[in-house]
Structure formats: C-alpha cells, structure tokens
C-alpha positions, 0 to 999 in steps of 0.5 A: 298852731292852736286849734281855732274855735269854730263858732256855732251856727247860726252866725251872728253876722249879716251876710246879706251885704249889698254886693252879695244881694246884687250877685244873687239874682243872676245865680238864682236865674241860672239855677232855675233855667238849669232845673227847667232844661234838665227836665227836657232830657227823656231819661234822668239817668243820662244826666246823672251818669254823664255829668256825675262821672265828670264831677267825680273825676274833677272832684277827685282831681282836686285831691290829686286823685288823677284819672283819664276819661278813658280809664274812668269810663272803662272802669264803669264797664267792670271788665275783669281785664281793666284795673285802675286804683284811681278810677276805682276811687272815682267810681266810689265818688259817683256811688257816694253821690248817688247814695246821698241823692237817694237818701236826701230824696227819700227822707227830705233831710240831709243828716249826719247819718247820710253824710257818714254813709256818703263818706263810707262809700267814698273811702270804702271804710267805716272809720266815721268821725275822727276820734284821734288828735293829730289832724292838721291842714298843711301847705303842700309846697312848704309843709307849714300847718295852715289850719288845725281843725277841732281835735276832740271827738266830742267837739267834732260831734257837737259841731256836726250836730249843730251843722245838721240842725242848721242844714235842716232847720230853715228857721235857724237863720233867715237868709238866702239858701245860696248864702247858707250853702256857702256857710255850710260848706265853710263850716263842714270843711273847717270841722274837717270831721273825717280822716279822709274824704272831707273835700269830696264829701263837702262838695257832694253836700253842696249839691244835695243842699241845693236839692233839699232847697228845691233849687235843683231836682237832680244832682247835676250842678257841680262846683268842682270844675269851678274850684279847679279853675280857681283853686288858689282863690278857693283855699285863700278865701276859706282861710281868710274866713278862718283867720280874719272872719272875712265872709263877704268875699267867700260868699261871693266866690261861692255864689259866682261859682253857682252862677257860672257852673249852672250856665256851663251845665246848661250849655252842655245839656243843650249840646247833649240834647242836640247830639241825642236828636241827631242820633235819634234821626240817624237810628230811626232812618237806618235801623229797624231795631231803633228804640228810645231805650237803645238811644238812652243806653248810648247816652247814659254810658259813653262806653257801653257793652253787651250786658248794658244793652241786655239789661236796658232793652231786655233783649238776648246777648246775641241780639244786643251784640248784633245791635252794637256790632252793626252800629260799630260797622257803620261808624255810629260807635267805635268797637274796642277789645279789652281782655276777652270782652268788647266795649263800644264808644259813643265817640261824639258824646265822649268828645263833648264830655271831655273837651270842657 
C-alpha cells in the first residue's frame, strides 16, 4: 500500500455541519462544569495524581500495556521490593503528562519541542521523529497493512511543523476548538511521527490543547476510557477519514467523547469530595494530629507511605509512622508490608477509583 499523502492544515472543508453544531453546546457545558468543580478540591495535585494515574493506566491499556491498579499504585511508592515493567511504563506516562502540563502552562504554547519531550519521557529514549522508512499500521488480527504513514523524515518534519503552527495559531482556521482538537488528533495519529508512543502522546496532546484553549485549567479530562469502550469505532472512524475523507462522524465521535468523559469525571470528583469530607470529619473528631495536609496526603496517594507523610507534613519519620499506624489500627487505612517497607491503603478511595 502506498503512503497516502496527508493534507496540510487548515483543511479546505467546512466541518461545522448542522449535526456537529448541534452536538457542541452540550460538550462545552460539561467542560465548563468540570472546570468549575475542579477548583473546589483544596489541593489540585489530588486530582492530577488520582485521575492522572487512572488515565495513564487506561491510555497504556489501549496499547496493550496492561497493569493492575494494585501494581500501579505500588509502583508509585518506589519500594525496592516491587518491580513491574508494565507499571513502570504507566508511571512514565504520568510523568510525561505532568511534563507536558508544566511546559504548556509555562509557555502558553504546545510546540514540537514539548511533544518531543513528552514522547521521550514516555518511551524513555531519545529516538525523536522517525528517520527510517518501514513503519506501517497493521490489523492486529490479520496482519494486513491498513495504513502507511509518511515515510520520509523531511515530510514528517514538514507535516509536524504545519501541525505545530495549526495548534498555536488560532487564526489559521476559524472553527470551534473541539472541532480543532478532533482535527489535531487525526493529523497527529496519521503523521505517526514516532517509532513508538504515538497513541499515548496523541492522547496527552488532546488534554493539553483543551488547557491551551482555556477550556480546562488542569489535566484531568482524559478520553482513554471512552476510547477503550468504543475502540473499534475509534479505529474505524480514523481510517474512514484517511480512506474516504468522512470527517463528520469522526468529529462527532470526539465531541461526544469529550461530553461523556466530562460528565463521568464530574461525578467522580463529586464522590471524591464527599469521601474527603467524610474523612475530614472522622479525622477531626478522633485525632489530635488531624491537619488539612494529612487529609490531602491520604487522597493524593491512594497508597501512601511514611516518606510521603514526612515530605507533605514536614514531620519526623517516627511521627509520620505513628500517624499512619494509628489510622491503620483504627481501620481508616489498611497497612501492608512489601519487602522491608510498609505502605498504607486508603481503601475507600481505591474502591472509588477502580470501579469505573
């Protein structure tokens, strides 16, 4: 199959069809509500960590990098006795996501340099954009080549430079940012600029673009769970744009994904807030050592350890150990041993995050 030539952006096609325009208001309303409710959590790292870890797991699962929630949270503890290659890859994802958020927030741009840094952390290498031909996307079941992305390094650079300009120049195409997000995601995945990590990098670009457009302020809206639920449609619609230029269904799929995911994330944040309030009342009523920092720690890390409490509260190891052991004795936390170290599980939060 010969490589299909990708069009430069902007597209010479009107994507603001009646069906798309009808779908946009509900998605924007859900995004606005999510952005507002996220500000009501006292420490933004609680959402970035807990939802980011969930996204890292889901996004990696799309690429068949499978890990359990238990392994994922254990890997965050960095205990020497625990090693999981899959969980390490998922940890790389959350690190890449945070790096992208930091760069985009600092510069107000989403550049190719940022995208290269994101992918470098994801894959733990400096391979950069593809320089060698031979990359093809195949049907996992049949082995048949379904799409051949651009093969020439100079062509990849040209297309990525064009994409970078499109992402950051709002005047290049006057259309709704959610339509642009769908175009950007299609274009990036079709350029397929890296040897590995294109899908995960592309999904990070989605949320960073929403932040760039001020539709979100935190990286907490993630489409990976939606894509997992509709994986066949996701790949079919991507390919229908490549083969037949059928843009409307693809754009509608992405807009619907934003709306549904925003609504699900709102529900989850409300439940996290309710559980935090319950913990706050119980801690304040029964423990003299209660503090907001301690509460934040127990919700920022579904699995916590003595070092996390030392760092977050500025207390000694002995004091931190006393706090955690007392909470474990009273069944507020569950204490587990791994190697020579202990870790402590917020079981109610763990259940909330894993039953999606």
